[in-house]
Wavefront OBJ file of the C-alpha trace (Angstrom):
o trace
v -35.588 -9.315 11.308
v -32.617 -7.225 10.117
v -29.537 -9.399 9.649
v -26.123 -8.091 10.757
v -22.870 -9.376 9.263
v -19.545 -8.352 10.749
v -16.218 -8.200 8.910
v -15.334 -11.848 9.399
v -18.788 -13.004 8.257
v -18.683 -10.843 5.142
v -15.200 -12.072 4.255
v -16.273 -15.688 4.754
v -19.290 -15.198 2.490
v -17.451 -13.603 -0.455
v -15.466 -15.641 -2.971
v -13.276 -13.944 -5.565
v -14.578 -15.679 -8.726
v -18.228 -14.948 -7.882
v -17.418 -11.428 -6.753
v -15.456 -10.620 -9.926
v -18.401 -11.803 -12.047
v -20.797 -9.762 -9.889
v -18.725 -6.597 -10.322
v -18.658 -7.056 -14.102
v -22.442 -7.453 -14.149
v -22.944 -4.470 -11.824
v -20.816 -2.134 -13.967
v -22.551 -3.313 -17.131
v -25.921 -2.603 -15.486
v -24.741 0.860 -14.449
v -23.459 1.799 -17.885
v -26.600 0.578 -19.622
v -28.970 2.588 -17.465
v -30.277 -0.118 -15.145
v -29.010 1.521 -11.962
v -30.207 4.653 -10.175
v -27.159 6.151 -8.510
v -26.052 9.712 -7.765
v -22.375 10.531 -7.542
v -20.990 9.901 -4.073
v -21.474 12.804 -1.668
v -18.187 13.348 0.196
v -18.176 15.687 3.168
v -14.755 17.130 3.930
v -14.662 17.330 7.696
v -10.979 18.273 7.584
v -9.408 18.530 4.093
v -6.779 15.868 3.408
v -7.460 14.202 6.765
v -11.137 13.321 7.496
v -14.064 12.664 5.151
v -17.539 11.120 5.374
v -19.128 9.623 2.272
v -22.779 8.788 1.478
v -23.350 6.366 -1.413
v -26.904 5.160 -2.301
v -27.886 2.982 -5.271
v -30.917 1.150 -6.589
v -30.359 -1.526 -9.193
v -32.757 -3.574 -11.231
v -31.336 -6.918 -12.329
v -27.922 -6.166 -10.863
v -25.988 -9.468 -10.879
v -29.358 -11.090 -11.610
v -30.907 -9.727 -8.422
v -32.907 -6.691 -7.414
v -30.769 -4.669 -4.995
v -31.237 -1.412 -3.083
v -29.039 0.087 -0.439
v -26.643 2.650 0.893
v -23.022 2.690 1.971
v -21.839 5.095 4.668
v -18.061 5.302 4.604
v -15.492 7.215 6.590
v -12.227 8.007 4.826
v -9.616 9.123 7.334
v -6.136 9.426 5.746
v -4.984 10.752 9.119
v -5.347 7.222 10.500
v -2.460 5.924 8.341
v 0.160 4.197 10.509
v -2.008 4.283 13.639
v -3.391 0.742 13.409
v -6.885 2.139 12.701
v -8.038 1.585 9.074
v -8.229 4.640 6.822
v -11.521 3.311 5.312
v -14.397 2.141 7.500
v -18.116 1.931 6.942
v -21.308 -0.051 6.722
v -23.629 -1.102 3.947
v -27.409 -1.097 4.505
v -29.605 -3.263 2.263
v -33.360 -2.789 1.781
v -35.981 -4.863 0.002
v -36.610 -2.980 -3.300
v -40.280 -4.026 -3.523
v -41.349 -2.799 -0.072
v -38.481 -0.684 1.319
v -38.099 -2.984 4.308
v -34.591 -3.095 5.859
v -32.852 -6.390 5.188
v -29.317 -6.245 6.540
v -26.411 -4.210 7.878
v -23.010 -5.380 6.699
v -19.457 -4.340 7.499
v -18.409 -1.933 4.776
v -14.639 -1.964 5.209
v -14.078 -5.458 3.830
v -16.685 -4.921 1.102
v -14.815 -1.801 -0.051
v -11.526 -3.669 0.049
v -12.725 -6.686 -1.919
v -15.044 -5.071 -4.447
v -12.372 -2.574 -5.512
v -9.907 -5.358 -6.304
v -12.639 -7.449 -7.930
v -13.485 -4.568 -10.298
v -9.810 -4.337 -11.269
v -9.760 -8.088 -11.879
v -12.805 -7.864 -14.156
v -11.141 -5.054 -16.127
v -7.900 -7.053 -16.463
v -9.878 -10.005 -17.696
v -11.411 -7.820 -20.435
v -8.509 -5.534 -21.322
v -5.111 -7.009 -20.443
v -2.967 -8.296 -23.263
v -3.056 -12.103 -23.695
v -0.335 -13.941 -21.773
v 0.325 -10.994 -19.481
v 3.046 -12.318 -17.200
v 4.497 -9.407 -15.192
v 2.555 -7.558 -12.484
v 3.725 -4.369 -10.781
v 2.017 -3.100 -7.650
v 2.723 0.421 -6.398
v 1.583 0.527 -2.785
v 1.728 -1.910 0.118
v -1.491 -1.345 2.030
v -4.914 -2.988 2.163
v -5.703 -2.430 -1.513
v -2.311 -3.633 -2.704
v -2.786 -6.877 -0.800
v -6.414 -7.301 -1.967
v -5.318 -6.870 -5.603
v -2.621 -9.500 -5.232
v -5.279 -11.869 -3.912
v -7.874 -11.034 -6.581
v -5.857 -10.782 -9.786
v -4.535 -14.338 -9.737
v -8.103 -15.418 -10.357
v -8.016 -13.912 -13.878
v -4.340 -13.878 -14.874
v -1.311 -16.098 -14.228
v 1.676 -13.883 -13.415
v 5.218 -15.214 -13.670
v 6.711 -12.228 -11.851
v 5.363 -9.845 -9.242
v 7.148 -6.603 -8.330
v 6.175 -4.331 -5.447
v 7.115 -0.751 -4.616
v 6.159 1.245 -1.544
v 7.266 4.494 0.021
v 8.069 2.287 3.027
v 10.606 -0.248 1.683
v 10.150 -2.623 4.596
v 6.444 -2.900 3.814
v 7.176 -3.575 0.143
v 9.659 -6.324 1.047
v 7.179 -7.964 3.421
v 4.291 -7.888 0.929
v 6.448 -9.064 -1.983
v 7.773 -11.987 0.072
v 4.231 -13.143 0.911
v 3.382 -13.447 -2.799
v 6.671 -14.722 -4.190
v 7.608 -11.357 -5.614
v 10.429 -8.857 -5.306
v 10.550 -5.353 -3.827
v 12.128 -2.674 -6.018
v 11.952 0.996 -6.912
v 8.912 2.338 -8.737
v 10.526 2.704 -12.167
v 12.047 -0.778 -12.149
v 8.694 -2.220 -11.058
v 6.795 -0.577 -13.921
v 9.295 -0.742 -16.803
v 8.468 -4.237 -18.206
v 5.162 -4.819 -16.457
v 2.145 -5.991 -18.480
v -0.257 -5.004 -15.701
v 0.308 -2.224 -13.155
v -1.745 -1.486 -10.061
v -1.406 1.888 -8.343
v -2.972 1.708 -4.873
v -1.609 4.668 -2.980
v -2.848 7.735 -1.135
v -0.363 9.882 -3.012
v -0.953 13.597 -3.607
v 1.693 13.679 -6.370
v 2.296 11.231 -9.286
v 4.166 8.063 -8.408
v 3.994 6.587 -11.919
v 5.458 8.203 -15.040
v 4.063 7.454 -18.463
v 7.586 7.191 -19.863
v 8.023 3.999 -17.834
v 5.069 2.171 -19.346
v 5.581 -0.729 -21.717
v 3.521 -0.384 -24.946
v 0.273 -2.299 -24.478
v 0.453 -2.237 -20.649
v -2.721 -1.931 -18.593
v -2.710 0.347 -15.515
v -5.350 -0.058 -12.824
v -5.279 3.203 -10.838
v -7.412 2.836 -7.709
v -5.851 5.335 -5.294
v -5.710 9.123 -4.975
v -9.513 9.518 -4.634
v -9.660 13.297 -4.363
v -9.893 16.007 -7.056
v -6.461 17.448 -6.212
v -4.563 14.161 -5.650
v -2.548 12.376 -8.326
v -0.971 8.925 -8.846
v -0.205 9.207 -12.577
v 1.532 11.985 -14.522
v 0.076 13.671 -17.605
v 2.049 11.452 -19.979
v 0.528 8.347 -18.426
v -2.927 9.898 -18.580
v -2.508 10.671 -22.311
v -3.008 6.974 -23.051
v -6.399 5.398 -23.749
v -8.570 6.025 -20.650
v -11.292 3.727 -19.318
v -13.181 4.683 -16.151
v -15.783 3.163 -13.879
v -18.032 6.261 -14.037
v -17.604 9.312 -16.234
v -19.528 11.488 -13.841
v -17.662 10.119 -10.866
v -14.116 10.620 -12.149
v -14.907 14.124 -13.425
v -15.919 15.057 -9.913
v -13.431 13.079 -7.804
v -10.320 11.995 -9.723
v -7.376 14.414 -9.724
v -5.657 12.209 -12.321
v -8.497 12.831 -14.777
v -9.422 16.402 -13.807
v -5.924 17.871 -13.629
v -4.619 16.133 -16.731
v -7.654 16.970 -18.890
v -7.576 13.394 -20.146
v -10.207 12.292 -22.709
v -12.326 9.339 -21.598
v -12.611 6.482 -24.101
v -15.320 4.494 -22.328
v -16.754 3.269 -19.045
v -15.765 -0.271 -18.132
v -19.429 -1.207 -18.053
v -19.831 -0.199 -21.695
v -17.061 -2.615 -22.570
v -18.509 -5.384 -20.382
v -21.930 -4.873 -22.029
v -20.388 -5.185 -25.506
v -21.292 -1.608 -26.470
v -17.662 -0.477 -26.886
v -14.720 -2.442 -28.253
v -12.142 -3.739 -25.734
v -8.764 -2.308 -26.864
v -6.366 -5.055 -25.784
v -3.529 -3.826 -27.993
v -3.431 -0.266 -26.598
v -1.621 1.088 -23.559
v -4.645 1.674 -21.323
v -5.382 3.400 -18.008
v -8.306 2.216 -15.947
v -9.225 4.857 -13.375
v -11.507 3.674 -10.603
v -13.085 5.903 -7.971
v -15.592 3.328 -6.699
v -19.358 3.289 -6.928
v -22.289 2.474 -4.657
v -23.638 -0.127 -7.080
v -20.474 -2.161 -6.526
v -21.005 -2.059 -2.761
v -24.680 -2.938 -3.008
v -24.080 -5.825 -5.422
v -21.234 -7.162 -3.263
v -23.313 -6.855 -0.086
v -26.283 -8.655 -1.686
v -23.962 -11.415 -2.835
v -22.541 -11.775 0.664
v -25.975 -11.719 2.301
v -27.424 -14.355 -0.024
v -24.451 -16.734 0.425
v -24.444 -16.217 4.194
v -28.147 -17.114 4.348
v -27.600 -20.226 2.189
v -24.724 -21.367 4.391
v -26.767 -20.662 7.498
v -29.663 -22.758 6.224
v -27.415 -25.634 5.166
v -25.446 -25.555 8.418
l 1 2 3 4 5 6 7 8 9 10 11 12 13 14 15 16 17 18 19 20 21 22 23 24 25 26 27 28 29 30 31 32 33 34 35 36 37 38 39 40 41 42 43 44 45 46 47 48 49 50 51 52 53 54 55 56 57 58 59 60 61 62 63 64 65 66 67 68 69 70 71 72 73 74 75 76 77 78 79 80 81 82 83 84 85 86 87 88 89 90 91 92 93 94 95 96 97 98 99 100 101 102 103 104 105 106 107 108 109 110 111 112 113 114 115 116 117 118 119 120 121 122 123 124 125 126 127 128 129 130 131 132 133 134 135 136 137 138 139 140 141 142 143 144 145 146 147 148 149 150 151 152 153 154 155 156 157 158 159 160 161 162 163 164 165 166 167 168 169 170 171 172 173 174 175 176 177 178 179 180 181 182 183 184 185 186 187 188 189 190 191 192 193 194 195 196 197 198 199 200 201 202 203 204 205 206 207 208 209 210 211 212 213 214 215 216 217 218 219 220 221 222 223 224 225 226 227 228 229 230 231 232 233 234 235 236 237 238 239 240 241 242 243 244 245 246 247 248 249 250 251 252 253 254 255 256 257 258 259 260 261 262 263 264 265 266 267 268 269 270 271 272 273 274 275 276 277 278 279 280 281 282 283 284 285 286 287 288 289 290 291 292 293 294 295 296 297 298 299 300 301 302 303 304 305 306 307 308
């Protein structure tokens, strides 16, 4: 029987600490050759407005489990402000040994949570010790998810939020005990910066960055979109997937930035973690993250179902 988990069931089954650990393990598996995964195939239905993505992956020993599956995701920037999410999708899991279908899970909440969990794992590995100031540029789903996830790996004394819609920034900042401000003031003394926007042009300037700061850039997921200017991108660059960012990330492609390492190489101990350097982590998202998160959610849901 194929199990179906809706958004509320997936969210109830995922816990941040376990998900952060699972994302670290999944990226390490990817960067050490234990995952079969092509770069995401994005179909532009209407450029800058409507896209359909296909993301398959097969992992051996991903988060300690065999996992095989596929995410189908719609990315509709044109939905912004309409009440309909810009990202929606589903994750299909199969039994690796036999190919039998196992489950269909809501993909929107998996995308939301695994993206923030990857950032949290990177912060745990790369942020300067005693990082106390967090800046978030953006006020949407990913900004909120990052505020929920990052407190699991770092204790922030101050949180600052910027958004192109000031009312949204004020509301989000108030929920998390932070302050809303302009982008430059948010970034200037921040130890950790999250950029989670759908910007086509840079919203963060490298001149604003504190030496030793860590930037987690998770937005602008198209080859011609930017969140960071060239000066920001001239810092040490860590990515989730070399092949992925060189196909999809405007920040990397248009700046000509040199990639230092994949996060998975750092997690696996193959490359040194440069905690004393100003560092950019550019994330475009990968199928192995979705498959590992979905398998984690499915397993916990089944355990809770048996115990309940």
